[in-house]
C-alpha positions as CSV (number, residue, x, y, z in Angstrom):
1,X,0.0,-0.1,-0.3
2,X,1.1,3.5,-0.7
3,X,2.4,5.5,2.2
4,X,1.7,9.2,1.4
5,X,2.7,10.3,4.7
6,X,6.1,9.1,4.2
7,X,6.5,10.1,0.9
8,X,5.1,13.9,2.3
9,X,7.9,13.5,5.2
10,X,10.8,12.8,2.5
11,X,9.8,15.4,0.2
12,X,9.2,18.6,2.4
13,X,12.7,18.9,2.9
14,X,13.5,18.7,-0.6
15,X,13.7,22.0,-3.1
16,X,11.3,22.2,-6.3
17,X,12.1,24.1,-9.4
18,X,8.3,23.7,-11.2
19,X,8.1,25.4,-14.4
20,X,5.1,26.1,-16.5
21,X,3.9,28.5,-18.5
22,X,0.2,28.2,-18.5
23,X,-1.2,29.6,-15.4
24,X,-4.3,27.6,-15.3
25,X,-2.1,23.9,-15.6
26,X,0.2,25.9,-13.1
27,X,-2.6,26.6,-10.6
28,X,-4.0,23.3,-10.8
29,X,-0.5,21.3,-10.5
30,X,0.6,23.6,-7.6
31,X,-2.8,22.4,-5.6
32,X,-1.3,18.9,-5.5
33,X,2.4,20.0,-4.9
34,X,1.7,22.2,-2.4
35,X,1.0,19.5,-0.2
36,X,4.3,17.5,-0.9
37,X,6.8,20.3,-1.1
38,X,7.6,23.2,1.3
39,X,10.2,24.8,-1.0
40,X,8.8,24.9,-4.6
41,X,10.6,27.6,-6.9
42,X,8.0,28.5,-10.0
43,X,9.6,29.6,-13.0
44,X,7.0,30.5,-15.9
45,X,9.3,28.6,-19.2
46,X,12.3,27.4,-19.4
47,X,14.7,30.2,-19.9
48,X,13.2,31.5,-16.5
49,X,13.8,27.9,-15.1
50,X,17.4,27.8,-15.9
51,X,18.3,31.1,-14.1
52,X,16.5,29.9,-11.0
53,X,18.5,26.7,-11.5
54,X,21.5,28.1,-11.4
55,X,21.0,30.3,-8.7
56,X,19.5,28.1,-6.6
57,X,20.0,24.7,-4.6
58,X,17.5,22.4,-6.4
59,X,17.1,18.8,-5.8
60,X,14.5,18.1,-8.4
61,X,12.7,19.1,-11.6
62,X,9.3,19.4,-12.7
63,X,8.5,20.7,-16.2
64,X,6.3,21.3,-18.9
65,X,8.3,20.8,-22.6
66,X,5.9,23.2,-24.7
67,X,6.9,26.9,-23.7
68,X,8.2,30.4,-25.3
69,X,11.5,31.1,-24.9
70,X,13.1,28.1,-24.2
71,X,11.2,24.8,-23.9
72,X,11.2,22.1,-21.4
73,X,13.7,20.0,-23.3
74,X,16.2,23.0,-23.9
75,X,16.0,23.5,-20.3
76,X,16.6,20.0,-19.3
77,X,19.5,19.6,-21.5
78,X,21.1,22.7,-19.7
79,X,20.3,21.3,-16.4
80,X,21.5,17.9,-17.5
81,X,24.8,19.5,-18.5
82,X,25.7,21.5,-15.0
83,X,24.1,18.3,-13.4
84,X,23.3,15.0,-14.6
85,X,22.0,13.1,-11.6
86,X,19.2,15.9,-11.1
87,X,15.9,14.1,-11.2
88,X,13.6,15.7,-13.9
89,X,10.1,14.9,-14.5
90,X,8.1,15.9,-18.0
91,X,4.6,16.9,-17.8
92,X,3.4,16.9,-21.2
93,X,0.2,16.7,-23.3
94,X,2.3,15.8,-26.5
95,X,2.6,12.1,-27.4
96,X,5.3,12.8,-29.8
97,X,7.8,10.1,-30.1
98,X,10.8,11.8,-31.3
99,X,10.0,14.0,-28.1
100,X,9.9,11.1,-25.8
101,X,12.9,9.4,-27.3
102,X,15.1,12.7,-26.6
103,X,14.1,13.1,-23.6
104,X,14.4,9.6,-22.6
105,X,18.1,9.2,-24.0
106,X,19.1,12.7,-22.0
107,X,17.8,11.0,-18.9
108,X,14.7,12.2,-17.9
109,X,12.9,10.5,-15.1
110,X,9.9,10.0,-16.3
111,X,6.8,11.4,-18.1
112,X,3.2,12.6,-17.0
113,X,0.6,13.3,-19.0
114,X,-1.2,17.1,-18.6
115,X,-3.4,17.8,-16.8
116,X,-2.7,15.4,-13.9
117,X,-5.2,13.2,-13.9
118,X,-3.5,10.2,-12.0
119,X,-2.3,11.5,-8.8
120,X,-0.9,8.2,-8.0
121,X,1.3,8.2,-10.8
122,X,2.9,11.5,-10.1
123,X,3.5,9.8,-6.2
124,X,4.8,6.8,-7.5
125,X,7.4,8.7,-9.7
126,X,8.1,10.8,-6.4
127,X,8.4,7.8,-4.4
128,X,10.9,6.4,-6.7
129,X,12.8,10.0,-6.8
130,X,13.4,10.4,-3.1
131,X,14.8,6.9,-3.0
132,X,17.7,7.8,-5.1
133,X,18.4,10.7,-3.0
């Protein structure tokens, strides 16, 4: 059985960088993430996310793919060049297999479809990531 209290204990100490350009999607996802993380740094696109990553100690990144200025894959690639061990989860409405293949090859930990309808899938992914920390 899934132990949400244990997950919350483990994630509360982590700093999450959450990158999403769509305000409605950002607010609905933050509704879920706020219960898990005490420290969430929000960025509105990949360029903003990369800058915030460079200026903060980040333990985990959750990002959208399709964004202006710099998309989530470009940002993730730049982050992985700085810290290849950092866990990144991609939220996407895309089903493009070349995008998924590219992200997998660069070491993206997992993909979750937007909007997040399956909260247990998010929790399962976070549980695997915090075990690695």
